[in-house]
C-alpha positions as CSV (number, residue, x, y, z in Angstrom):
1,M,72.6,139.3,108.1
2,N,72.5,136.8,105.3
3,Y,71.9,133.1,106.1
4,D,72.6,130.4,103.5
5,S,70.3,127.9,105.1
6,S,67.5,128.0,107.7
7,S,69.3,125.3,109.8
8,E,72.2,127.8,110.4
9,Y,69.7,130.4,111.5
10,E,68.0,127.9,113.9
11,K,71.4,127.0,115.3
12,E,72.2,130.7,116.0
13,K,68.8,131.2,117.6
14,A,69.2,128.1,119.8
15,I,72.6,129.3,121.0
16,F,71.1,132.8,121.7
17,V,68.3,131.3,123.7
18,L,70.6,129.0,125.6
19,F,72.9,132.0,126.4
20,I,70.0,134.0,127.8
21,F,68.8,131.0,129.8
22,L,72.2,130.4,131.3
23,S,72.9,134.0,132.1
24,S,69.5,134.4,133.9
25,N,70.3,131.2,135.8
26,V,73.7,132.6,136.8
27,K,72.1,135.8,137.9
28,H,69.6,133.9,140.0
29,F,72.4,131.8,141.5
30,V,74.5,134.9,142.4
31,L,71.6,136.6,144.0
32,H,70.8,133.4,146.0
33,V,74.5,133.2,147.2
34,M,74.5,136.9,148.2
35,Y,71.2,136.5,150.0
36,E,72.5,133.5,151.9
37,R,75.7,135.3,152.8
38,C,73.8,138.4,154.2
39,Y,71.3,136.2,156.0
40,R,74.1,134.2,157.7
41,N,76.0,137.4,158.6
42,K,72.9,138.8,160.3
43,A,72.0,135.6,162.1
């Protein structure tokens, strides 16, 4: 990969980190919802 400026690289890195953060949050949310559903079904 060839970057013309460091700012472009920083932007790419920020988007990448944000994507990972959001995806992990989504996973956590989905697991929480599934857990709630199972718990309510058993109760």
